[in-house]
Each structure stands twice: as C-alpha cells, then as structure tokens.
ZAMARGU-4260 file (C-alpha; in steps of 0.2 Angstrom, whole numbers, plus 5000, padded with zeros to 4 digits):
<rodrens>
0) 5053/4982/4987 | 5039/4972/4995 | 5035/4954/4988 | 5023/4953/4973 | 5009/4941/4977
5) 5002/4929/4964 | 4990/4939/4952 | 4976/4927/4955 | 4975/4931/4973 | 4975/4950/4970
10) 4959/4959/4976 | 4968/4974/4985 | 4983/4984/4979 | 4999/4975/4981 | 5007/4989/4991
15) 4993/4989/5003 | 4995/4970/5005 | 5014/4972/5009 | 5010/4985/5021 | 4998/4975/5031
20) 5009/4960/5031 | 5023/4970/5039 | 5012/4979/5052 | 5009/4965/5065 | 5004/4973/5082
25) 5006/4968/5100 | 5001/4975/5117 | 5014/4986/5126 | 5011/4976/5142 | 5026/4966/5149
30) 5025/4948/5142 | 5017/4935/5154 | 5016/4948/5169 | 4999/4953/5175 | 4996/4972/5176
35) 4998/4980/5194 | 4982/4980/5204 | 4970/4994/5198 | 4980/4998/5183 | 4970/5006/5169
40) 4979/5007/5153 | 4971/5024/5148 | 4979/5031/5164 | 4996/5024/5161 | 4997/5030/5143
45) 4985/5044/5142 | 4980/5048/5124 | 4988/5064/5117 | 4976/5079/5115 | 4975/5090/5099
50) 4986/5102/5108 | 4999/5089/5111 | 5000/5084/5093 | 5002/5102/5088 | 5019/5103/5097
55) 5035/5099/5087 | 5044/5083/5089 | 5061/5087/5098 | 5071/5071/5093 | 5083/5073/5079
60) 5080/5058/5068 | 5092/5052/5055 | 5084/5049/5038 | 5091/5031/5034 | 5101/5017/5043
65) 5116/5021/5032 | 5116/5039/5038 | 5114/5033/5056 | 5129/5021/5055 | 5140/5034/5046
70) 5136/5047/5060 | 5138/5034/5074 | 5155/5029/5067 | 5161/5047/5066 | 5156/5052/5083
75) 5157/5035/5093 | 5139/5037/5098 | 5127/5023/5100 | 5112/5021/5089 | 5094/5021/5097
80) 5081/5012/5087 | 5063/5018/5091 | 5049/5008/5084 | 5031/5014/5084 | 5014/5009/5077
85) 4997/5018/5074 | 4982/5015/5086 | 4992/5005/5099 | 4989/5015/5116 | 5007/5016/5122
90) 5014/5020/5104 | 5001/5034/5103 | 5007/5041/5120 | 5025/5041/5115 | 5022/5049/5098
95) 5010/5062/5104 | 5017/5066/5121 | 5035/5059/5125 | 5043/5063/5109 | 5038/5081/5111
100) 5042/5083/5129 | 5059/5093/5131 | 5064/5085/5147 | 5061/5067/5140 | 5069/5071/5123
105) 5085/5077/5133 | 5088/5058/5136 | 5088/5055/5118 | 5101/5068/5113 | 5117/5058/5116
110) 5111/5045/5104 | 5110/5044/5085 | 5091/5041/5083 | 5081/5032/5070 | 5062/5030/5070
115) 5053/5015/5061 | 5034/5013/5058 | 5025/5004/5044 | 5011/5017/5043 | 5009/5032/5032
120) 5003/5048/5039 | 5006/5060/5024 | 5000/5055/5007 | 5017/5059/4999 | 5034/5063/5004
125) 5038/5078/4993 | 5028/5092/4985 | 5028/5097/4967 | 5044/5108/4970 | 5053/5093/4977
130) 5052/5100/4995 | 5051/5087/5009 | 5035/5085/5018 | 5040/5079/5036 | 5029/5066/5044
135) 5017/5074/5056 | 5018/5060/5068 | 5037/5059/5070 | 5044/5075/5062 | 5060/5077/5053
140) 5059/5061/5043 | 5046/5058/5029 | 5034/5044/5030 | 5043/5035/5016 | 5059/5035/5026
145) 5052/5028/5042 | 5043/5015/5032 | 5058/5011/5022 | 5069/5008/5037 | 5057/4996/5046
150) 5062/4981/5036 | 5080/4985/5038 | 5078/4985/5057 | 5067/4970/5057 | 5080/4960/5049
155) 5094/4966/5060 | 5087/4968/5077 | 5068/4962/5080 | 5071/4943/5081 | 5056/4940/5070
160) 5044/4950/5081 | 5036/4966/5076 | 5032/4974/5093 | 5028/4992/5097 | 5033/5003/5106
165) 5051/4997/5107 | 5068/5005/5110 | 5084/4996/5106 | 5102/5003/5109 | 5115/4997/5096
170) 5134/4999/5098 | 5146/4999/5083 | 5163/4989/5084 | 5179/4997/5080 | 5176/4994/5061
175) 5159/5003/5062 | 5149/4987/5061 | 5134/4983/5072 | 5142/4975/5087 | 5128/4972/5100
180) 5112/4977/5107 | 5114/4984/5124 | 5096/4984/5128 | 5080/4980/5119 | 5065/4986/5130
185) 5047/4982/5126 | 5032/4975/5135 | 5033/4986/5150 | 5019/4992/5161 | 5026/5009/5164
190) 5036/5022/5155 | 5049/5025/5168 | 5058/5009/5165 | 5060/5014/5147 | 5067/5031/5151
195) 5078/5023/5164 | 5086/5011/5152 | 5089/5025/5139 | 5098/5036/5153 | 5108/5021/5160
200) 5113/5015/5143 | 5123/5031/5141 | 5130/5033/5158 | 5136/5015/5159 | 5143/5013/5142
205) 5161/5018/5146 | 5164/5026/5129 | 5167/5044/5127 | 5157/5051/5112 | 5164/5064/5100
210) 5155/5081/5098 | 5144/5084/5083 | 5151/5099/5073 | 5135/5109/5067 | 5131/5126/5060
215) 5148/5133/5060 | 5154/5127/5043 | 5151/5135/5026 | 5136/5128/5017 | 5146/5121/5003
220) 5156/5110/5015 | 5140/5104/5023 | 5133/5097/5006 | 5142/5081/5009 | 5136/5079/5027
225) 5125/5064/5031 | 5118/5072/5047 | 5100/5076/5045 | 5103/5093/5054 | 5115/5098/5040
230) 5104/5090/5027 | 5090/5102/5032 | 5101/5117/5032 | 5108/5113/5015 | 5090/5111/5008
235) 5084/5127/5015 | 5099/5136/5008 | 5095/5129/4991 | 5077/5135/4992 | 5082/5152/4998
240) 5098/5154/4987 | 5100/5162/4970 | 5105/5153/4954 | 5124/5156/4958 | 5123/5148/4975
245) 5112/5133/4968 | 5125/5130/4954 | 5139/5130/4967 | 5129/5118/4978 | 5125/5106/4964
250) 5143/5106/4958 | 5148/5101/4976 | 5135/5088/4976 | 5141/5081/4959 | 5159/5080/4966
255) 5152/5067/4978 | 5149/5055/4964 | 5141/5039/4970 | 5137/5048/4986 | 5129/5063/4979
260) 5115/5069/4991 | 5098/5063/4984 | 5087/5076/4991 | 5098/5090/4983 | 5097/5082/4966
265) 5078/5081/4969 | 5076/5099/4972 | 5087/5103/4956 | 5076/5091/4946 | 5060/5099/4952
270) 5065/5117/4948 | 5063/5128/4933 | 5081/5129/4928 | 5083/5117/4913 | 5102/5116/4914
275) 5102/5112/4933 | 5089/5099/4930 | 5100/5091/4916 | 5115/5091/4927 | 5105/5084/4941
280) 5100/5069/4930 | 5118/5066/4926 | 5122/5066/4945 | 5107/5054/4947 | 5114/5042/4934
285) 5130/5042/4944 | 5124/5040/4962 | 5124/5024/4971 | 5114/5030/4986 | 5100/5017/4991
290) 5088/5032/4992 | 5091/5036/4974 | 5080/5022/4968 | 5064/5031/4971 | 5070/5047/4963
295) 5076/5038/4948 | 5059/5029/4947 | 5050/5046/4948 | 5062/5053/4934 | 5058/5039/4923
300) 5039/5044/4923 | 5044/5061/4915 | 5048/5064/4896 | 5066/5060/4894 | 5078/5060/4879
305) 5083/5042/4875 | 5101/5044/4881 | 5095/5051/4897 | 5082/5036/4899 | 5096/5024/4895
310) 5108/5032/4908 | 5095/5031/4922 | 5091/5013/4917 | 5110/5010/4918 | 5110/5018/4936
315) 5096/5006/4941 | 5106/4992/4935 | 5121/4997/4944 | 5111/5000/4960 | 5103/4983/4957
320) 5119/4974/4963 | 5114/4978/4980 | 5096/4983/4978 | 5083/4970/4972 | 5071/4984/4969
325) 5083/4994/4958 | 5087/4978/4948 | 5068/4975/4946 | 5064/4992/4940 | 5078/4992/4927
330) 5070/4976/4920 | 5052/4984/4920 | 5057/5000/4911 | 5066/4990/4898 | 5050/4979/4896
335) 5038/4994/4895 | 5048/5003/4882 | 5045/4988/4870 | 5031/4980/4861 | 5040/4965/4855
340) 5033/4951/4866 | 5024/4934/4864 | 5007/4943/4860 | 5005/4947/4842 | 4998/4964/4845
345) 4994/4969/4827 | 4984/4953/4824 | 4974/4955/4841 | 4971/4973/4838 | 4964/4971/4821
350) 4953/4956/4827 | 4946/4967/4841 | 4943/4982/4829 | 4925/4988/4830 | 4921/4977/4845
355) 4910/4985/4858 | 4918/4991/4874 | 4905/4981/4884 | 4902/4963/4884 | 4885/4958/4875
360) 4871/4952/4887 | 4873/4934/4892 | 4860/4923/4883 | 4848/4913/4892 | 4857/4897/4898
365) 4844/4886/4889 | 4846/4896/4872 | 4865/4895/4874 | 4865/4876/4877 | 4853/4874/4863
370) 4865/4883/4850 | 4880/4873/4856 | 4871/4856/4855 | 4866/4859/4837 | 4884/4863/4833
375) 4889/4847/4842 | 4877/4836/4833 | 4885/4842/4816 | 4903/4839/4823 | 4900/4821/4830
380) 4897/4814/4813 | 4916/4814/4809 | 4928/4811/4823 | 4943/4805/4813 | 4947/4822/4806
385) 4958/4832/4819 | 4951/4848/4813 | 4933/4842/4817 | 4939/4835/4833 | 4946/4852/4838
390) 4930/4861/4833 | 4921/4848/4844 | 4933/4853/4858 | 4929/4871/4856 | 4911/4868/4855
395) 4911/4858/4871 | 4922/4872/4879 | 4908/4885/4874 | 4895/4873/4882 | 4905/4871/4898
400) 4908/4890/4900 | 4889/4893/4897 | 4886/4880/4911 | 4898/4889/4923 | 4889/4905/4920
405) 4872/4897/4924 | 4878/4890/4941 | 4872/4900/4956 | 4881/4905/4971 | 4876/4888/4979
410) 4874/4876/4965 | 4867/4858/4968 | 4879/4844/4968 | 4871/4837/4952 | 4873/4854/4943
415) 4891/4855/4949 | 4894/4838/4943 | 4886/4841/4926 | 4897/4857/4924 | 4913/4847/4928
420) 4909/4833/4916 | 4906/4846/4902 | 4924/4853/4906 | 4931/4835/4906 | 4923/4832/4889
425) 4931/4848/4882 | 4948/4843/4888 | 4946/4825/4881 | 4941/4831/4864 | 4956/4843/4864
430) 4968/4830/4869 | 4962/4819/4855 | 4964/4833/4843 | 4981/4836/4849 | 4986/4818/4846
435) 4979/4820/4828 | 4990/4834/4824 | 4977/4849/4826 | 4985/4867/4827 | 4994/4867/4843
440) 4989/4885/4848 | 4971/4881/4846 | 4972/4865/4856 | 4982/4874/4870 | 4968/4887/4871
445) 4955/4874/4876 | 4967/4864/4887 | 4973/4880/4896 | 4955/4885/4901 | 4951/4867/4906
450) 4967/4866/4917 | 4961/4882/4925 | 4944/4875/4929 | 4952/4860/4938 | 4964/4870/4948
455) 4980/4865/4938 | 4987/4882/4938 | 5004/4877/4932 | 4997/4868/4917 | 4985/4882/4913
460) 4999/4895/4913 | 5010/4884/4902 | 4996/4881/4890 | 4991/4899/4889 | 5009/4904/4885
465) 5008/4892/4870 | 4991/4897/4865 | 4992/4916/4865 | 5005/4916/4851 | 4991/4912/4839
470) 4973/4919/4841 | 4956/4910/4844 | 4944/4911/4829 | 4933/4921/4840 | 4945/4934/4847
475) 4930/4944/4853 | 4923/4929/4863 | 4923/4925/4881 | 4936/4911/4879 | 4948/4923/4871
480) 4947/4935/4885 | 4949/4921/4898 | 4965/4916/4888 | 4972/4933/4888 | 4969/4934/4907
485) 4977/4917/4910 | 4992/4923/4899 | 4994/4939/4909 | 4993/4929/4925 | 5006/4917/4920
490) 5018/4931/4916 | 5014/4940/4933 | 5016/4923/4942 | 5033/4921/4934 | 5039/4938/4938
495) 5032/4936/4956 | 5042/4920/4958 | 5058/4928/4951 | 5057/4944/4962 | 5053/4933/4978
500) 5068/4922/4974 | 5079/4937/4969 | 5082/4930/4952 | 5084/4939/4935 | 5070/4938/4923
505) 5068/4944/4905 | 5061/4961/4901 | 5049/4953/4888 | 5038/4947/4902 | 5034/4965/4907
510) 5030/4968/4888 | 5018/4953/4888 | 5009/4958/4904 | 5006/4975/4897 | 5001/4970/4880
515) 4988/4956/4887 | 4980/4968/4899 | 4980/4982/4886 | 4970/4971/4874 | 4958/4966/4889
520) 4955/4984/4892 | 4945/4986/4875 | 4939/4968/4875 | 4920/4965/4875 | 4923/4953/4890
525) 4936/4963/4899 | 4932/4966/4917 | 4936/4978/4931 | 4947/4965/4939 | 4957/4965/4923
530) 4959/4984/4925 | 4964/4982/4943 | 4977/4969/4940 | 4984/4979/4926 | 4985/4995/4936
535) 4992/4986/4952 | 5006/4979/4941 | 5010/4996/4934 | 5008/5005/4950 | 5018/4993/4960
540) 5033/4998/4949 | 5029/5017/4950 | 5026/5018/4931 | 5019/5034/4922 | 5006/5022/4913
545) 4997/5017/4929 | 4986/5033/4931 | 4980/5032/4913 | 4975/5014/4915 | 4965/5018/4930
550) 4956/5033/4923 | 4951/5023/4907 | 4945/5009/4918 | 4934/5020/4929 | 4926/5027/4913
555) 4921/5010/4908 | 4917/5002/4925 | 4911/5017/4935 | 4904/5007/4949 | 4919/4996/4953
560) 4924/4995/4971 | 4941/4988/4966 | 4944/5004/4955 | 4937/5016/4967 | 4949/5009/4980
565) 4964/5012/4969 | 4958/5029/4964 | 4956/5035/4982 | 4973/5029/4986 | 4981/5037/4971
570) 4972/5054/4974 | 4976/5054/4992 | 4994/5051/4989 | 4996/5064/4975 | 4984/5078/4981
575) 4982/5075/5000 | 4966/5074/5010 | 4959/5091/5003 | 4963/5086/4986 | 4954/5069/4988
580) 4938/5078/4994 | 4939/5091/4979 | 4941/5076/4967 | 4926/5067/4974 | 4915/5082/4973
585) 4920/5083/4954 | 4915/5065/4952 | 4898/5068/4961 | 4894/5083/4951 | 4898/5074/4935
590) 4886/5059/4939 | 4870/5067/4943 | 4857/5055/4949 | 4869/5040/4951 | 4867/5034/4969
595) 4883/5024/4968 | 4895/5039/4965 | 4890/5049/4980 | 4891/5032/4990 | 4909/5030/4984
600) 4912/5049/4987 | 4906/5047/5005 | 4919/5033/5008 | 4932/5044/5001 | 4928/5057/5013
605) 4930/5045/5027 | 4947/5041/5021 | 4951/5060/5019 | 4945/5063/5037 | 4957/5049/5044
610) 4971/5057/5034 | 4968/5073/5042 | 4968/5065/5059 | 4985/5057/5055 | 4991/5075/5051
615) 4984/5082/5067 | 4972/5093/5058 | 4956/5091/5068 | 4945/5104/5061 | 4948/5098/5043
620) 4945/5080/5049 | 4928/5086/5056 | 4923/5094/5040 | 4928/5079/5030 | 4917/5068/5041
625) 4903/5080/5039 | 4904/5079/5020 | 4905/5060/5021 | 4889/5059/5031 | 4880/5071/5019
630) 4886/5060/5004 | 4880/5044/5011 | 4863/5052/5015 | 4862/5058/4997 | 4865/5041/4991
635) 4852/5033/5002 | 4839/5046/4996 | 4843/5041/4978 | 4843/5022/4981 | 4836/5015/4997
640) 4846/4999/4994 | 4862/5007/4999 | 4855/5013/5015 | 4861/4999/5026 | 4879/5000/5021
645) 4878/5019/5022 | 4872/5018/5040 | 4887/5008/5044 | 4899/5021/5037 | 4889/5035/5044
650) 4891/5027/5062 | 4910/5025/5058 | 4911/5044/5054 | 4901/5049/5069 | 4913/5038/5080
655) 4928/5047/5071 | 4920/5064/5075 | 4919/5059/5093 | 4937/5054/5094 | 4942/5071/5086
660) 4931/5080/5098 | 4939/5071/5113 | 4956/5076/5107 | 4950/5094/5106 | 4944/5093/5124
665) 4925/5095/5118 | 4918/5082/5129 | 4899/5085/5127 | 4900/5085/5107 | 4911/5070/5109
670) 4898/5061/5119 | 4883/5066/5108 | 4892/5060/5092 | 4897/5044/5100 | 4879/5040/5106
675) 4872/5045/5089 | 4885/5032/5081 | 4879/5018/5093 | 4861/5023/5088 | 4864/5023/5069
680) 4872/5006/5069 | 4876/4997/5085 | 4885/4982/5076 | 4898/4995/5070 | 4904/4999/5087
685) 4918/4986/5087 | 4924/4989/5069 | 4941/4997/5068 | 4943/5012/5057 | 4959/5016/5047
690) 4968/5022/5063 | 4965/5005/5071 | 4952/5013/5083 | 4934/5008/5086 | 4919/5017/5094
695) 4920/5006/5110 | 4938/5011/5113 | 4934/5029/5110 | 4919/5028/5122 | 4930/5021/5136
700) 4943/5035/5133 | 4929/5048/5134 | 4922/5041/5150 | 4939/5041/5158 | 4942/5059/5152
705) 4925/5064/5159 | 4928/5057/5176 | 4945/5066/5177 | 4935/5082/5173 | 4922/5078/5187
710) 4909/5076/5173 | 4901/5061/5181 | 4884/5063/5171 | 4894/5062/5154 | 4903/5046/5160
715) 4887/5039/5165 | 4879/5042/5148 | 4893/5033/5140 | 4893/5018/5152 | 4874/5016/5150
720) 4876/5016/5131 | 4890/5003/5132 | 4879/4992/5143 | 4866/4991/5129 | 4878/4984/5117
725) 4881/4966/5113 | 4894/4960/5126 | 4904/4953/5111 | 4906/4970/5104 | 4915/4976/5120
730) 4929/4963/5118 | 4947/4970/5114 | 4952/4969/5096 | 4958/4952/5091 | 4976/4957/5089
735) 4977/4963/5107 | 4969/4946/5113 | 4982/4936/5103 | 4996/4947/5109 | 4991/4945/5128
740) 4995/4926/5127 | 5008/4923/5141 | 5027/4924/5136 | 5042/4927/5146 | 5048/4945/5150
745) 5061/4952/5138 | 5075/4964/5142 | 5093/4963/5137 | 5108/4972/5146
</rodrens>
C-alpha cells in the first residue's frame, strides 16, 4: 500500500500521488557518454506503429515475484527483470516492437521473466465475471500485477534509481534466495548491447536449467502450479467447464490451503453458483497469498453475512503479519463497521437537522464586523466571569474569521496584520477563559482554530480532538465546520503517520474520520474539498462507501474540479474508456444550458482518448478526441469565459489525433491535425499529455517519418511550423534535461 500523505496537502487523489511519486523517469542514453555522431534517437528507437501494437507480446511473464522465484527455484533458471515506462522513447520501442518480435523473444525464453511498470494501461484488471484483462502494453500480466511488482523490484535491485528501460539478470542461491545480479543493463545508445547481454548471460552461466513441464498433466494437477502458462490453462478450463469440473477444481484449490490460487477463487466468487461462491469465501479466508489482499478487499465491498465478514477481516489480520496493506485494511473495515467514536453523532445530527445544504451568503464584511463589535461591547463590561470571557473569545473568533474572509488574494500588509491581531485577541481571551475554568471543549474549539491560523498544526489537531467531543453553540456555523474539518484531519494525520511508520492504530480513528466528514457533507459550510478528502480516504482503502460519497458530493458541488477528477478516474477504472464517454454524455444531457458540464465532459473525453491509445485502439481514440473537441466547442458557445482553457485542451486533442494518425501511417492527416493544434494554441505545444508526449515531440516524429517516406513537402511544413514557435517550447521535457546530467556508465557482469 502506498504512503498516505497528510490530509491538509490533499488536492489530488492519494493513489495518483503515490503513482507519480514512484514513476521517476530517465533517458535511455548511456550515462555520461555522448551519442555517436549523427545519432537521431527517433532512428535508434523508432516509434511503434498501430500495426506493431496489434501484434501479441511473445514473452511469458510471471504474475508475481513470488511466482517467479518458485519457478526459478524448481527449474534452476535465472530471473530476468524487465523495467519499462510510458512515453520514454526507448521503452516505447521495446514494448511496442521488441517484446513482440519472435526472433528477439527467443532470447528471453531461457529466463523466468517479470515485467515492471508503474503506469496503468487498462482501467481495471478483471471484468464483472472475474476474468482477467491482460495489459495491452505487455500482455499476460494485468496492469495491477506489473504495478504491484515494481516497488518489490525497486527495493531489491534498483539501487534507489528508477530508470527505464532496464534489464537485470538475477540468480538464486542453492536455498532459492536471490544471490546476485549477473548484469544490470541500462543507459545504452543501442539495442544490440542489451540483447547481447541477455544472450551471453545464459550461454556463460555454467548452470544447466531443468525443462519446464507444460501441457501434458491433467488440469486438476495443474491447479497448484505457479507458472503463468498453467494458470492461464486452469482459468480457461474453469470458464469452459461444467459445474462438476468447476467443483472439482475448486476442491483442488481449497486443498492448497494458504496457497490456494487467488484467481481461481476470484472466478468462483464472481460466478452465479451460490455454493461455489460460499466455498470460495472459505478458501479466501484461509489463503495467505499476498495477491489475496485485493480480492478480500473487493469481497468486503459486497453484502456479506457477519460471520463471513469477520472471517475475511481475520484473513486480513493474518496476512497483516507480512503485509502492511492487509493489516491496515483489517483496521479500516473494523472502524467502518462501527459508529462508536469520539464524535457524538446523535447530538451533531440533531443540531444540523433542518440546516440548508448550502452555506448562507456571506454578509458584507462591514456588516459582519458591526454585528460582532456590538456583541463585544456588551461582553467587555464583565471580564471576571469565565463564561463571559469565553463568549468574548468566541465573539473575537467570529470577527477574526470575518476578517479572513474579507482578505483578497493579495492583502496589504496592514490588512494582514490587523487580521492576525484579531486572531491573537481570540486566542488570548480563550486562554483567559481556560484559566478561569470555562467549559474545556468550548475553549478548545477557539484555541484549535487559532492554532491552525498560526500554523501550529500539532496544537490545532490536539485541541480539535478535545473540542469535538462536545458541540459548539452554533453547530451550523462556520467555526463548527472548521472544527469538524480539523478533527477529521487530525485523525487522518495520525493514521498517515501510523501507516508510514508501520505501527498499529485503533479502528476508532477510522470511525471518527468517517463520522466527521459525514457531518460536513450536510453542513451548511461543507465544501467540495471536504467531500474530496472523505472520498479519497475511503477510496484509498477500496471501501464500498466511496462511490456513494462521490455521487452525493457531485449532486451538491456540480462544478467542482476536484470531484470531477475523481469521477473520471473511478468511471474509467470501472467502465473503461467507452463507459467514461457514455457516462459523460449522460451528465451533459442532464445539465442542459450549463457550460461547465460540457467543459468537464470534454476533459473526460480526452482522458478516454488517452486510455484508448494505451489499449492500442486508434480508431476509438480518434472518435474520443473528436467528441472532446465538440464538447469544448459547445461549452465556449454557452459561456465565452471558458473559451481560453477550451482552446488549450482542443489543441491538446488535435496533437493527440496527430500522434494516432502517425501510428496509423496517415501522414497527411497527422500533419493537418498538428498544424491546426499549433494554430489553436501555440503555447500548448510543449505541454505533456497523459502519455508523457507533447505536440513538439510528435511533430519531430512526423517529420522523421515523412523524410523516410520521401515526403519532403510534409516534413517542410512541420519544420516551418516548429520554426514559428517560441524556442523555449522546443526544449526537451524537464525530466529528460535532468536525466542527461553526466554520470558514469553502468553495467555489471
């Protein structure tokens, strides 16, 4: 499980942050060694065409590191670790051409091969029937598998450097443990040196491998095999078999106990046979396979009898001895099944009954200040009474919050100082009330918000925890919402720290986060950020409540970029690119005349188009780009204020269309689309899309392909258009410039 960030820094989904953090890129060029004279990267690593991507991957990847080690131990074969990344020119070449070339793939056959990449190319790993959806880029493995293995390989072999493409040969010792790396090849200016290392690594190792026995054993005997070849055969036999064969296969799987094959259990759980599904849940509760954690999490999102739910939580707890993610999920599900936390839900719910779902309009700053000042004048008469002193603190807090609302994006020094002094006054009055014995939780509410204002997050969180047990006099006010948010953040921060430090933590913390955000969802001063933080928290742990929270948030905050971003990600993962387009059309149809909705739908169409490109479906990608351009155009017609941002994304869509046309070999349409992109928004030419490609890079690819095809007039049009752009836009992406800093060449063996 990736690391949870502090909630106050959350502005994008946590899983996306974790993915970006682990996806550092580097050039394939040999470190510190200049390229040979006249070398053009586009010629060394030619980009795959659409026809190339349609060819099958011919390398037999194993699904997990545990599987690879087991097979290598049994056959005395070495493991070949392959690392790849999206958008990087040499990685694209290997994935789209070399891993599909029969002659090249012969070199990989003596190895037990695994593939790692942090990028997702399919929105999900299984369909509604539990059938695997292989990654279109690598074949054989799912995207979840090549993503999950990456941090394992990073810790074992990458020496703290995420570089791609990369090939590492690993030998096991006599006890089956990783012994050494025979070679670790990266940063080369050619492909032949890589293939030479792969070939020589086998010819020079001096160890005779044992043959792999495949295809000649009864299917029931193959149920226990960890080889991906056998796993595919077993899963196919399940799908094609009758109820009798399935029962026998499931019995064979259950006999494996802790090593029961997870994918077979998944197929049984997703089927229509109630008894087989029930037996599969028993097997799932007994398995100790690392890959079972995700399946247990999925099963926990379905209706279960209490004994079954407890059994699965028990399985997570047992898996938690070696899996921090399993241990965390066990705690989360215990917390979500309870409402006994620090928040008095009944009192808060009663206090919010009848409240508007939307915050009231902010009063004019002068009017707000005038009302609070009148209250302050009445309270200053008696400063000896602790209750009066507390009321004074609360009145000053209201004045400070009004002053903060009145500050513009660039407040004057005098206005900022005045606002800070108001907060200081509120804090001083609350401290005086505390010394006088005023109710502790009301004092804590003022001091928590004041501590937040002055950046004392530890103090703010500690006070918020003390304050939330009671309830402010004005539960529907802005300060009450701010207090609930602080409390939720305090609990999230504590969970984040515990997960990061791999410490156990109480399930009640989850209950508290869920309760606080649930109250904010119907609070007059609740915001889209509260919904996003709540959704991210639930979604991070894969809970069934997450989608309901998101839909309710979009119903209230229909124009929130935060929530639309999460909606796109969820729908793409669950329904694929075509499903995302269909869902966007439904939202546009339901929001007639609202310019914001077709704008957000246009962005969703671009995301769908990039997903289709990853899946090597060029025609579908072109259609999605066309739909996105149409929606951005509709949005601009409804509201001219969105035209500027719309032009940027239309330019991005046109550049994407050009790239697809290039892969299809349609040079003239590619040139036309690219030139239209430059004309629509020149400044967008250097912006990377979701596949780490920009219009400038595509232009250079098109020009190189045109010259190969003797179409000098097309190359000339591209080069003339590039010459009209700001030279700064023609620079390589920043990550490539950083990666090209001189370093020593690297190769082992």
